[in-house]
N, C-alpha and C positions, 0 to 999 in steps of 0.2 A: 471548592477549587476544581477547576477543569483538569483532568489528568487523561492522557493518552499513552498507553504503554504498548509499544510494539515487541513482537517476538516472532521467532521462526526463521530468522536469517541464518546464514551459514555458507560453507564452501560447497559448490556443486560443480560437476563437470558440464561442459557444453552439451546441450540437449536434455539436461536433467530438469527436475521440477523442485519447487519449493512452494510452501504455503505460509504466508505471512498473516499473523493475527494482530489486532489492535484492540486492547481492552479499554473501554471508555468509561469515565465516571465524572461526577460533579456537574453534569448537566443532563438535559433531557435528550438522550441519544436519538430517540426515535423521531424527533422533530427536526434534526439537522441533516442537510446533505453533508457527505463526507468525501474526502479525497485521499489518494495516495500520490505522493511526490517523491522524487529521488534526487540525490546529488552524487554524481560521479566524482572521482578524484580530480581536483584542479578545475572543476566545472561548476556552473551555477545550478540553482534548483530547476528541475524539470518536472512538470506535471505529468503524471502516469494515467491516472484513471480516476473517475468520479462516479458517485451513486446518489440518487435522490433519497430523500428521508424514508419513503415507503419501500425502497429497494427495487421498483420496477423500472426505473430509468437508469441507464448507465452510459458512460461514454469513455473512450480510452484514446490515448495518443497513438498516432499512426505507427510509431516505432514498436508498439506492443500489442497492437490490434490483432486479434486472432490467436494470441499466445497467453495473454494475461486476462484473468476474469476476476472483477470485483464483485463482492457480495456482502451482505450484512445479516446479522441475526439481532433484531431489535429486542427480542426477549432476553438475550444474553449481553446486550450492549456491547457487541463485538463487531468489528470490521474485518474483512479478510481480503487477501489478494492471492489468488492461485496463479502461480507463474509456471508456465510449461515451455518446453523447447528453449531453455535459457541460453543466451549468447554471452560471450565475453563483454560486449558492450552494455550488458544489463548490470555489470558490476557497479554498485553504488550503495550509499546508505539511503534506506527506504524509510520515509516518514508518513504516518497517517496524520490527517489534518482536518480541522474544521476550517473550510476554505476562508483565507484572509483573516483568521483569527487565532487559532491555537494549532500546535503540532507537537508530537511526542519527541522522544530523545533519539529515535531511529534505531534501525537494525540493520547490520552490515550483511550485504549479499555479494559474494565474490563467485564469479563464474570463471573457472580455470581448470585446465587439464593438468 
């Protein structure tokens, strides 16, 4: 059974940082590209960032480019999202996902003073 469990969300002030983690199990993590997506209150899903299976190729949405960094540790079956210089518009539930297949339960990130 595929499981993706996100953690690391919380309340942070504008300009602050958070690091999200996603623990993966039930599939061969090292073989799959992975993504982070988010859903802000009252809005649809928004793709945030993606990383290739080997970890050497990444891409991010323009809204987070230069502030967020996606990475992975295939030995630990874990996906990460380092979020810096957070803005109120980054407030959302963040999900890790196997693109077009599975996603976790999400972790809430709230950016507010």
